[in-house]
KELO-338329 format. One line per 3 residues: their letters; for each residue x, y, z of C-alpha. Coordinates in nm, 3 decimals. Layout:
KELO-338329
A) X/Y/Z | ...
//
This chain:
KELO-338329
MKR) -0.438/1.467/1.547 | -0.251/1.344/1.279 | -0.334/0.991/1.132
QKR) -0.006/0.747/1.153 | 0.012/0.599/0.799 | -0.033/0.242/0.760
DKS) 0.236/-0.001/0.571 | 0.220/-0.020/0.228 | 0.182/-0.384/0.240
DRA) -0.086/-0.333/0.490 | -0.300/-0.113/0.228 | -0.255/-0.324/-0.026
YTK) -0.345/-0.651/0.183 | -0.665/-0.432/0.264 | -0.758/-0.355/-0.058
GYQ) -0.679/-0.726/-0.189 | -0.905/-0.830/0.092 | -1.179/-0.625/0.003
TGL) -1.146/-0.709/-0.365 | -1.197/-1.122/-0.304 | -1.452/-1.070/-0.024
SGR) -1.661/-0.828/-0.288 | -1.648/-1.104/-0.575 | -1.392/-0.945/-0.776
SKD) -1.145/-1.138/-0.967 | -0.751/-1.131/-0.883 | -0.654/-1.022/-1.285
ICP) -0.749/-0.608/-1.137 | -0.433/-0.627/-0.916 | -0.259/-0.287/-0.943
HED) 0.056/-0.358/-0.818 | 0.353/-0.437/-1.040 | 0.589/-0.445/-0.720
PSL) 0.623/-0.797/-0.642 | 0.587/-0.773/-0.238 | 0.296/-0.533/-0.284
RQA) 0.161/-0.759/-0.513 | 0.201/-1.069/-0.318 | 0.035/-0.885/-0.045
WLT) -0.251/-0.790/-0.219 | -0.311/-1.185/-0.370 | -0.270/-1.244/-0.002
GWR) -0.566/-1.055/0.095 | -0.740/-1.130/-0.201 | -0.717/-1.501/-0.164
EGR) -0.850/-1.505/0.265 | -1.119/-1.236/0.113 | -1.262/-1.514/-0.146
CDN) -1.257/-1.784/0.080 | -1.477/-1.546/0.342 | -1.696/-1.488/0.031
WDG) -1.758/-1.853/-0.024 | -1.769/-1.903/0.396 | -2.054/-1.639/0.347
MTG) -1.835/-1.396/0.598 | -1.977/-1.097/0.417 | -2.089/-0.716/0.544
ISG) -2.003/-0.654/0.974 | -1.847/-1.033/0.952 | -1.596/-1.014/0.687
VQR) -1.520/-0.639/0.814 | -1.429/-0.783/1.163 | -1.229/-1.053/0.999
MSE) -1.027/-0.831/0.827 | -0.946/-0.622/1.113 | -0.862/-0.931/1.319
NLH) -0.554/-1.037/1.055 | -0.404/-0.682/1.054 | -0.312/-0.740/1.423
L) -0.184/-1.087/1.365
//
């Protein structure tokens, strides 16, 4: 079965969230395109907030999947 590719902004958000959740710096954002950079930074901010709130591991992954379905 073929997998449908997700939107690039969704992938950028997810990667940013994972980076923020792991406590890494926002300076490592790999995107130059303004819309993708914004999606990545939004994910990074939410990931950092969840990191500070102690939502790591499974709870962080669950939160990320909830945000993608909004």
